[in-house]
C-alpha positions as CSV (number, residue, x, y, z in Angstrom):
1,M,0.0,0.0,0.0
2,F,2.7,2.5,1.0
3,D,6.2,2.6,-0.4
4,K,9.0,2.5,2.2
5,N,10.4,5.7,0.8
6,D,7.1,7.5,1.1
7,P,7.6,10.8,3.1
8,L,4.4,10.1,5.0
9,V,5.8,6.8,6.3
10,A,9.0,8.5,7.4
11,S,7.0,11.2,9.3
12,V,4.8,8.6,11.0
13,K,7.8,6.6,12.1
14,K,9.4,9.8,13.5
15,V,6.3,10.7,15.5
16,M,6.0,7.2,16.8
17,E,9.7,7.2,18.0
18,Q,9.2,10.6,19.7
19,S,6.1,9.4,21.5
20,D,7.8,6.2,22.6
21,R,10.8,8.3,23.9
22,E,8.4,10.6,25.8
23,R,6.5,7.6,27.4
24,K,9.8,6.0,28.5
25,A,11.0,9.3,30.0
26,T,7.7,9.8,31.9
27,K,7.9,6.3,33.2
28,A,11.5,6.7,34.3
29,V,10.9,10.0,36.1
30,N,7.8,8.7,37.8
31,E,9.7,5.6,39.0
32,K,12.4,8.0,40.4
33,F,9.9,9.9,42.3
34,G,7.9,6.8,43.3
35,I,4.6,7.9,41.8
36,Q,2.2,6.9,39.1
37,D,1.4,10.3,37.8
38,R,3.0,13.8,38.0
39,R,-0.3,15.2,39.4
40,A,0.2,13.0,42.5
41,L,3.2,15.2,43.5
42,P,2.8,18.2,45.8
43,H,3.0,21.5,43.9
44,E,6.4,22.2,45.4
45,K,7.9,19.0,43.9
46,Q,6.5,19.4,40.4
47,D,9.3,21.7,39.3
48,E,11.8,19.0,40.3
49,W,9.8,16.5,38.2
50,D,9.8,18.9,35.2
51,A,13.6,19.4,35.4
52,A,14.2,15.6,35.7
53,Y,11.9,15.0,32.7
54,K,13.7,17.6,30.6
55,K,17.0,16.0,31.5
56,V,15.8,12.6,30.6
57,I,14.4,13.8,27.2
58,T,17.7,15.5,26.3
59,E,20.2,13.0,27.8
60,G,18.2,9.8,27.6
61,V,16.5,7.3,30.0
62,E,19.9,5.7,30.7
63,E,21.1,8.7,32.7
64,I,18.2,8.6,35.2
65,N,18.6,4.8,35.5
66,E,22.3,5.2,36.4
67,K,21.5,7.8,39.0
68,K,18.8,5.6,40.4
69,K,21.3,2.8,40.9
70,E,23.7,5.2,42.6
71,D,21.1,6.2,45.2
């Protein structure tokens, strides 16, 4: 149906990879904070969660997993 070289297929793959990366980052940060959802955190801790999420998105999930092992 679609050719592998179709730009639409490439765009969809890119979006899927980005969504997967965001899900993994959210899961890793939630595990670090010991919660299921960011909204469960007190307002004062949500800035820390946001900073950790941005760090994981830019550096990768491996970074937070290594720090988790060190703690």
